[in-house]
C-alpha positions as CSV (number, residue, x, y, z in Angstrom):
1,M,13.3,71.5,-168.4
2,K,14.5,69.9,-171.7
3,K,15.1,66.2,-171.6
4,D,18.7,65.1,-172.2
5,P,18.9,61.9,-174.2
6,I,22.2,60.9,-172.5
7,V,20.7,61.3,-169.0
8,E,17.6,59.3,-170.1
9,E,19.8,56.5,-171.4
10,I,21.8,56.3,-168.2
11,R,18.5,56.2,-166.2
12,K,17.3,53.3,-168.3
13,I,20.5,51.4,-167.8
14,R,20.5,52.1,-164.0
15,E,16.8,51.0,-163.8
16,A,17.5,47.7,-165.6
17,H,20.6,47.0,-163.4
18,A,18.5,47.6,-160.3
19,A,15.7,45.4,-161.5
20,K,18.2,42.6,-162.3
21,F,18.9,42.5,-158.5
22,N,15.3,43.0,-157.5
23,Y,16.2,46.5,-156.2
24,D,18.3,44.9,-153.4
25,L,20.8,47.7,-152.6
26,K,23.3,45.3,-151.0
27,A,23.3,43.1,-154.1
28,I,23.5,46.1,-156.5
29,C,26.5,47.5,-154.6
30,A,28.2,44.1,-154.4
31,D,27.9,43.7,-158.2
32,L,29.2,47.2,-158.8
33,K,32.2,46.5,-156.5
34,K,32.9,43.3,-158.3
35,K,32.8,45.1,-161.7
36,E,35.1,47.8,-160.3
37,K,37.6,45.2,-159.1
38,D,37.4,43.2,-162.4
39,C,37.8,46.1,-164.8
40,G,41.5,46.4,-164.2
41,H,41.6,50.2,-163.9
42,P,43.3,51.7,-160.8
43,V,40.8,52.8,-158.2
44,V,41.8,55.9,-156.3
45,S,40.6,56.4,-152.7
46,L,41.3,59.9,-151.4
47,P,41.2,60.8,-147.7
48,P,38.3,62.9,-146.6
49,K,38.8,66.7,-146.8
50,R,39.1,68.5,-143.5
51,L,36.5,71.1,-143.0
52,L,37.4,74.6,-141.8
53,K,35.8,75.7,-138.6
54,A,33.2,78.4,-139.1
55,T,34.1,81.7,-137.5
56,G,31.3,83.7,-136.1
57,S,31.0,87.3,-137.1
């Protein structure tokens, strides 16, 4: 598969961000939530989609 430079750049950024918090998932999520809150953009939270029941044939 051909390497995508944009994907590679995002992976490097994500790796650096995780390393900044010593790969502590709770700290990473807390930082991202803080950035989300501070950015000023509206955050949309949609209700979960209802799944249709499978019909046996």
